[in-house]
C-alpha positions, -999 to +999 in steps of 0.1 A: -378+157+126-363+123+122-326+121+132-300+094+131-274+084+157-245+066+142-223+050+169-188+039+159-167+016+180-154-018+188-168-050+205-181-031+235-201-009+212-212-040+192-225-055+225-202-084+233-210-103+265-246-090+269-268-119+258-298-105+277-301-071+260-275-070+232-253-043+246-256-006+255-262+005+219-290-020+214-306-007+246-304+029+233-320+019+201-348+000+219-354+030+242-360+054+213-379+029+192-404+022+220-408+059+230-433+076+207-420+110+217-389+105+195-381+099+159-346+085+162-328+058+143-298+044+162-272+026+141-247+002+158-214+005+138-193-014+163-168-039+149-151-064+172-114-058+176-114-023+159-089+003+167-089+039+154-068+028+125-095+003+115-123+028+120-106+054+097-107+028+069-144+024+070-157+057+085-165+078+054-183+049+036-204+041+067-214+077+073-222+084+036-246+054+036-265+069+065-265+105+056-301+108+043-311+124+076-293+146+101-268+126+120-253+126+155-220+108+154-208+091+185-173+076+188-168+049+214-133+037+204-098+034+219-096+005+243-080-018+216-056+010+207-044+010+244-036-027+242+001-037+241+017-067+224+041-087+247+057-055+262+046-022+275+067-004+249+049-021+220+014-005+220-010-016+194-014+021+185+013+045+197-002+073+217+009+100+192-007+080+163-038+076+184-041+113+190-036+120+152-063+094+144-088+111+167-082+144+150-086+129+116-119+112+127-131+146+139-122+163+106-140+136+086-170+136+109-175+173+104-183+166+068-214+148+080-225+163+113-222+192+137-231+169+166-200+148+174-196+131+207-169+110+223-177+082+248-147+075+271-131+042+279-141+018+306-117+003+331-107-033+330-100-061+354-063-068+351-066-101+369-082-113+336-065-092+310-028-095+318-027-113+294-060-115+276-073-151+278-082-152+241-047-141+229-018-145+254+005-120+236-021-092+242-023-072+274-048-046+286-038-025+317-057+002+336-027+025+333-028+024+296-066+026+295-065+058+316-037+072+295-056+067+262-088+079+278-071+111+289-061+117+252-097+113+241-108+138+268-081+162+258-089+162+221-126+165+228-119+196+249-096+211+223-123+207+196-151+217+220-169+184+217-188+166+244-170+138+262-189+112+283-166+100+310-171+063+318-138+055+334-151+050+369-186+038+359-181+000+361-172-023+389-149-053+383-179-077+389-195-060+359-167-070+335-175-104+322-140-114+309-121-085+324-125-063+293-162-065+282-190-054+304-217-080+313-254-072+310-253-051+342-224-031+329-239-025+295-271-013+312-251+013+332-234+025+300-268+028+282-283+048+310-253+072+312-253+079+274-291+082+272-291+107+301-265+128+283-283+128+250-316+139+267-301+164+292-280+181+265-310+182+242-292+164+214-323+143+212-356+162+219 
């Protein structure tokens, strides 16, 4: 039976800084499209710069448009929420708000799917992201990334949802600009997510 995997996220989901293969989601799509054993459509719903606040604005509309077949919904969001503006006490999304947003995303996703998965955050290279070169008032720190990642893991556990932990997956030389994985990093993310989908029989 044909199924759909809708993957919601940010620029890392979208595939930034992977000119060779288009990012981990594009590689996942290519894998299933070229394997005749599966009838799987993978939709890349990553938007550069998105936080959980942004995703909540578009989530229902995006899901509804793709609900003609059973969906697996994957959330790969949160690294922009962990960003802080000018000072550590000025996070882009306060941690309590972030937690509430995740719960709301889960509640909305349940209207469309019983298969809901969270992909954890990837570490960053602080030598390049303190501040971010493209916006000097924005900072990404590994401390904040780990803190927000732990919230995703906690909420996933409370709702008995799968959580794919990527925090220790990438090396600093696999982070192109300090934040986004390069082609090698995206490949490692693809392999990790693909293995989970197959081993857990979400795709079979």
